[in-house]
TORTI-640186 format. One record per atom (N, C-alpha, C, O): residue in three letters; z, x, y. Coordinates in steps of 0.02 Angstrom, whole numbers, plus 50000, padded with zeros to 5 digits. Atoms other than C-alpha are relative to their C-alpha. Example, Ala and Ser with C-alpha at 12.3 -4.5 7.8 and 13.67 -1.06 7.14 Angstrom:
BEGIN
Ala500005004549941Ala503905061549775Ala500005004550060Ala500335009750059Ser499974995849941Ser503575068449947Ser500374996150055Ser500454998650110
***
This chain:
BEGIN
Met500534995349982Met494605055253057Met500095006649963Met499625009249932Ala499864993750033Ala495445070952990Ala499924999449924Ala499705004149891Ala500065001050073Ala495485063452814Ala499275000249979Ala499115002949927Lys500715000050016Lys493595060752819Lys499725007150002Lys499305009049961Val500234993049994Val493325078752876Val500215003949938Val499815007649909Phe499764996450060Phe494405085452733Phe499644997749937Phe499505001749893Glu500365002650058Glu493535073952609Glu499295002949997Glu499065004849943Ser500684997249999Ser491805079952664Ser500015007549985Ser499565010149952Ile499944992950015Ile492395098152658Ile500125001049925Ile499845005549894Gly499874999650073Gly493065095152481Gly499374998849959Gly499255002349911Lys500625001450036Lys491415087452424Lys499515005850006Lys499185007749958Phe500454994349989Phe490435101652503Phe500225006149958Phe499815009549928Gly499734994350039Gly491575114552421Gly499864999149926Gly499695003949891Leu500135001450071Leu491385106052251Leu499265001049984Leu499085004049933Ala500734999350010Ala489485105152269Ala499815007450001Ala499395009749962Leu500154992949995Leu489445123452321Leu500245003849938Leu499895008349914Ala499754996750061Ala490515128652171Ala499554998549940Ala499415002949900Val500455001850055Val489395119052050Val499345003750006Val499095006449957Ala500634996449989Ala487825126452128Ala500085007449986Ala499645010549956Gly499874992950014Gly488595143852121Gly500055001449925Gly499815006549901Gly499944999150073Gly489025141551937Gly499334999749965Gly499195003549919Val500675000650030Val487255135951895Val499585006250015Val499255008949971Val500384993949981Val486475150551992Val500265006049961Val499875010149938Asn499714994350036Asn487695162751911Asn499805000049927Asn499675005349899Ser500195000350071Ser487265156551736Ser499255001049991Ser499015002149935Ala500724999050004Ala485405158151778Ala499805007250015Ala499215008950013Leu500144993049985Leu485555176651823Leu500305004549946Leu500835003049918Tyr499724994950044Tyr485805191751711Tyr499765006850023Tyr499235007550054Asn500164993149979Asn485795210551739Asn499805004249940Asn500095003649886Val500184994950050Val484915224051639Val500145006750033Val499825008550082Asp499794993649971Asp485745240851673Asp499485005449989Asp499015004649950Ala500464994350007Ala484855257551691Ala500015002649928Ala500535003249897Gly500064997550068Gly484215264051525Gly500024994649947Gly500024996149887His499975005750047His484275246751446His499374995750009His499034996150060Arg500535005049997Arg482975233351408Arg500274993649969Arg500754993749930Ala499785006550027Ala483155214851368Ala499434996549965Ala498854997049985Val500455004450034Val482315203251247Val500284992950009Val500884991950003Ile499775006849987Ile482395184551284Ile499924995749938Ile499384995149909Phe500015004950054Phe482865172251147Phe499994993050030Phe500454991250067Asp500075006949976Asp482275154551187Asp500174995249942Asp499914996049887Arg499785004550053Arg483095140351090Arg499434995749971Arg499474993349915Phe500565004150022Phe481445130951078Phe499415004149974Phe499065002049928Arg500594996050019Arg480145144951063Arg500175006449963Arg499725010149944Gly499814994050036Gly481145158750979Gly499995006250044Gly500045005750105Val499994993749963Val481075177051029Val499335000950036Val498805000550005Gln500614999049961Gln479825180051170Gln499755007149992Gln500135011749978Asp500314993550010Asp478615194551160Asp500065004750059Asp499855010550055Ile499944995649942Ile479025201351332Ile500655004049997Ile501155001649970Val499414995849994Val480245215551363Val500175000450074Val499755002150115Val499785000349930Val481255214051524Val500315006750018Val500745009349983Gly499754993649976Gly481595229951623Gly500654999550038Gly500984994350038Glu499364999649964Glu483065235351730Glu500004995550061Glu499474994150090Gly499935004149941Gly483725224451870Gly500324993349986Gly500564992049930Thr499735006850006Thr484325206551900Thr499424995249989Thr498924995450024His500555004550019His483275192851821His500264992949991His500864991749982Phe499845007150010Phe483225173851804Phe499854997949929Phe499415000649896Leu500155003350063Leu483295163451646Leu500204992750006Leu500534990750053Ile499825007250000Ile483475145051603Ile500674999449965Ile500735000749906Pro499345000450029Pro485335141951576Pro500034995449939Pro499704990149938Trp499885003750062Trp485855135651402Trp499374999349956Trp499414996749900Val500615000250040Val484045137151342Val499805007149979Val499595008249923Gln500194993050014Gln483725155851354Gln500625004450000Gln501115003250035Lys499444995350005Lys484865170251308Lys499715007149998Lys499265008549959Pro500264993250002Pro484575188751347Pro500375004249947Pro500985003749941Ile499714995250047Ile484865201651209Ile499855006950028Ile499285008950033Ile500074993649966Ile485185218551290Ile500005005749948Ile500435005949904Phe500054994250044Phe484655234651201Phe500075006450042Phe499825006850097Asp499944993449969Asp485145252451246Asp499405004249979Asp499305005449919Cys500614996250015Cys483525262551258Cys500085007550014Cys499595011250015Arg499884992949989Arg484345279351296Arg500095003549932Arg500255000349882Ser499904996150062Ser484425293251166Ser500745000049982Ser501175001350024Arg499305000150024Arg486005291551061Arg500055004249938Arg499585004449897Pro499924995950061Pro486695303350929Pro500284996049942Pro500644991149951Arg499715002950061Arg487095298750751Arg500025005449947Arg499525008749934Asn499934995350056Asn487765309650610Asn499974996149935Asn500314991149926Val500075003450064Val487235304750435Val500145005149944Val499745009749934Pro499864995550056Pro488075313550287Pro499644997749937Pro499624991749921Val500375001650061Val487055314450127Val500165005249947Val500185011249961Ile499924995450057Ile487425321949955Ile499384999249957Ile499214993649936Thr500625000350038Thr485845326349862Thr499945006249955Thr500305011049963Gly500094994550047Gly485235337749723Gly499395004250017Gly498885001750039Ser500564995449990Ser484135353149740Ser499575000249937Ser499724997049887Lys500474999550056Lys482705357749625Lys500345002949938Lys500175000949882Asp499654997050057Asp483875368249516Asp500664996449985Asp501124999349956Leu499445004550017Leu485145353749504Leu500665002050032Leu501195000450005Gln499394998649962Gln486395360549630Gln500114994250049Gln499654992150083Asn499845005349951Asn487275347049731Asn500075003150069Asn500425008150078Val499974997549931Val487055349649918Val500244994350044Val499964988850043Asn499725004949953Asn488095340550048Asn499755001750070Asn499955006750098Ile500324998649936Ile487085339450209Ile500204994750050Ile500204988750035Thr499915004749945Thr487555331550375Thr499435001050048Thr499315006450074Leu500594999849956Leu486035327350479Leu500184996750066Leu500444991150067Arg499875002849933Arg486205324750667Arg499344997750029Arg498865001550032Ile500625003049975Ile484905313150742Ile500124997450071Ile500624994050084Leu500025003249934Leu484545308850924Leu499444994949998Leu498864996849989Phe500505005250009Phe483645292250921Phe500014995050058Phe500504994550094Arg500055005549953Arg483055278051033Arg499454995349976Arg498994997449941Pro500535004750021Pro482015262351007Pro499395000650046Pro499455002650104Val500605000549959Val480225260651068Val500074993450038Val500094988050008Ala499855005949960Ala480475248551213Ala499504994349988Ala499704988549986Ser500515005250008Ser478835239251186Ser500064996449932Ser499794990949924Gln499945003050067Gln479315235651004Gln500674996449990Gln500834994449934Leu499345003250006Leu481035228151041Leu499984992949973Leu500404991149931Pro500015006750030Pro480525210051004Pro499905000249924Pro500214996449887Arg500124999350072Arg479865215450832Arg500625002849965Arg500805000549911Ile499394997150029Ile481415226050799Ile500544994649994Ile500884994249943Phe499485005250001Phe482555211450845Phe499874994749948Phe500334992649912Thr500155005350048Thr481645198550739Thr500005002549927Thr500204998849882Ser500054997650070Ser481375209550585Ser500625003649975Ser500765003549915Ile499434996050022Ile482935220450583Ile500664997450029Ile501154996649993Gly499405002549968Gly484205213850709Gly500265004850054Gly499985010250064Glu499714995849947Glu485295220750849Glu500285006549973Glu500285011550008Asp499694994050030Asp486145233150731Asp499485004049960Asp499625006249904Tyr500554996650034Tyr484485241250685Tyr500185007149979Tyr499975009449925Asp499824993150017Asp485225258850688Asp500455000349938Asp500395004949898Glu499555000250058Glu486575254150561Glu499614998449936Glu499795000749882Arg500385002150059Arg485285246450445Arg499475005049980Arg499355006049920Val500594995850014Val483845258750459Val500175007349989Val499975010249938Leu499914992750001Leu484475276450493Leu500335002749937Leu500075007549909Pro499714997150061Pro485645279250344Pro499534999749940Pro499515004549901Ser500435000650059Ser484375272950218Ser499405004650003Ser499245007949954Ile500594995649997Ile482855282350282Ile500195007350000Ile499825011549974Thr499764993050001Thr483875298250309Thr500145002249929Thr499935007749909Thr499864998450070Thr484495297950130Thr499365000849960Thr499285005549922Glu500644999950036Glu482755294250064Glu499615006450015Glu499375009749968Ile500394994149981Ile481905308450161Ile500355006449978Ile500025010949951Leu499644993950020Leu483275321450131Leu499955001249925Leu499845006949904Lys500034999250073Lys483275318249944Lys499305002349979Lys499245006649936Ser500674998050020Ser481385319749933Ser499835007150021Ser499485010649985Val500154993249976Val481305335850036Val500425005249963Val500155010249939Val499554995150031Val482825344849963Val499835000949926Val499915006349899Ala500164999650072Ala482255340949784Ala499405004649987Ala499295006549929Arg500574995450009Arg480715351949814Arg500205007349999Arg499805011649982Phe499774993149993Phe481775367649839Phe500595001349955Phe501004996849943Asp499394998350036Asp483035376849732Asp500505002950050Asp500355003650110Ala499464997849955Ala484675383549803Ala499815006250040Ala499965006650100Gly500214993949965Gly483945400549847Gly499494998650053Gly499525001450108Glu500525001749951Glu482435393049934Glu500284996150059Glu500024996650114Leu499695003649944Leu483545381650037Leu500295004850051Leu500345003250110Ile499744994949954Ile484285397550110Ile499445003950032Ile499415004550094Thr500534995649974Thr482745408450127Thr499484996250040Thr499154999050084Gln500515003949965Gln481615394350187Gln500324994350041Gln500054988750044Arg499625005049962Arg482875385150296Arg499574996850055Arg499604990750065Glu500425002749945Glu481645383350442Glu499484995149973Glu499364989850003Leu500495004450031Leu480335375750328Leu500314993449978Leu500034988049989Val499645006050022Val481605363550254Val500154995650061Val500034989550060Ser499835003849940Ser482195358350428Ser499384996750030Ser499404990950051Arg500625002649971Arg480405356150491Arg499734994249959Arg499514989149986Gln500265005450043Gln479895345650340Gln500434993750006Gln500174988150008Val499545005749992Val481445334650355Val499854996550067Val499804990450070Ser500125002849934Ser481115332350541Ser499334996350004Ser499304990750030Asp500675003149998Asp479245328550521Asp499994993549959Asp499754988449983Asp500015005950043Asp479485316450375Asp500434994450028Asp500244988550026Leu499545005049974Leu480965307650456Leu499724996850064Leu499784990850074Thr500315002649938Thr480065305850624Thr499454995149984Thr499394989850015Glu500555004450021Glu478555298350538Glu500264993449970Glu500004988149984Arg499715005950032Arg479625286350435Arg500344995550051Arg500284989450048Ala499645003949949Ala480685280950585Ala499504996350045Ala499664990850069Ala500515003249957Ala479095276950684Ala499774993349972Ala499584988950009Thr500215006350030Thr478675263250559Thr500504994350016Thr500334988450010Phe499495005049981Phe480295254450613Phe500074999350075Phe500514995750099Gly499975000449927Gly479955256750800Gly500535004450030Gly500795002850084Leu499494995449975Leu481155271350823Leu499685006850017Leu499235009149982Ile500214993349981Ile480855287850913Ile500595004749986Ile501155003350007Leu499484995050013Leu481835303050851Leu499865005950048Leu499375009550040Asp500084994649952Asp482065315250996Asp500205006849971Asp499945011949991Asp499774993850030Asp482965328150889Asp500284998549930Asp500634993649921Val499725000550067Val483365330550705Val500235007049982Val499845011749984Ser499754993350018Ser484485344950651Ser500504999649944Ser500894994849939Leu499514999450054Leu485465350250498Leu500635003050031Leu500635008750053Val499384997749968Val487245351550563Val500425004049951Val500695009349969Arg499564997050049Arg488175356050405Arg499694999449932Arg499334994649917Ser500235000650069Ser487775359650226Ser500445004249955Ser500565010049969Phe499594996450049Phe488855364550078Phe499714998949931Phe499474993549915Gly500175000950071Gly488415367749898Gly500644998149963Gly501175000849978Arg499435001750042Arg489575359849772Arg500035004749941Arg499515006049911Pro499954995350056Pro490235371749639Pro499754996949936Pro499994991649915Arg500235002350066Arg489275369749478Arg499945005949953Arg500275006249901Arg500074994150043Arg488725386249407Arg499745005750042Arg499385004750091Gly500244994049967Gly488405403849464Gly500245000550072Gly500714997250093Arg499804998749931Arg488495409949643Arg499604996150050Arg499724996750110Ala500445003649953Ala487175398449718Ala500394995650049Ala500224995550108Pro499645004249953Pro488445386049792Pro500345004150055Pro500355002050113Met499674995949950Met489385400249879Met499485002750050Met499625003250109Ile500534997749955Ile487745406849949Ile499794994450047Ile499674995650106Leu500175005749957Leu487305389450012Leu500524999150055Leu500344997850112Asn499475000549951Asn488995388750098Asn499905004850057Asn499975003050115Ala500074994849949Ala488665404950189Ala499394998950043Ala499385000850102Ala500645000249964Ala486895400650240Ala499954994350050Ala499574994950098Phe500115005849958Phe487095383750323Phe500514999450055Phe500994995650050Leu499685000949935Leu487825385850496Leu500755001350006Leu500955004350055Leu499284999549989Leu489705385450467Leu500275006849977Leu500215008549918Pro499704993750021Pro490575402450469Pro500654998649962Pro500964993349972Pro499375001150035Pro492075404550353Pro500585000050049Pro500555003550100Pro499435000249954Pro493755400550435Pro500355006750003Pro500415010149953Gln499664993749990Gln494685415450508Gln500744999249987Gln501044994150006Lys499295000350015Lys496435419150446Lys500395002750059Lys500225007850089Ser499584997649945Ser497785420650577Ser500505005249973Ser500735004749916Leu499544994650021Leu498895436150570Leu500714998250013Leu501165002149998
***
């Protein structure tokens, strides 16, 4: 009698463990500030974007790809030439996030590492085109205009890839020594004060 009870308890426990494993593999969580895109082995990437919370999927057929949709910073260093052929080393700080509704398109056309693939190339492209319109002196005297043009052009270009730029700012900029005093003036004008000597 006791053996039958233990046998039935064992079978029930095994069935419960299997059922728990199936249910667990059919659930996934999307954390706050994240979104998910579902990849189906038979139908490919689905066009729906899944919001925050716990959701169901078909185990072994569907797979969730989780994206962080919060603003994240990225520094992109670029060396480019000014109109008067002075080399300028600029570090651009970008706060970016993907457009949630465009995540399926971003995943299929660019991939999960969209920021690594897109941001360095478009930043270099825009900075070179904007800085090449100004000479070294104008980069100093018209700094606000340069920053605004870089921000506007970069925001417009990033939108074509499904990215929103919340902030674009020139963090650092140095002129490389070539001729005259223009590089030293560039050094002084772009944000970084000269280091103080200790006594």
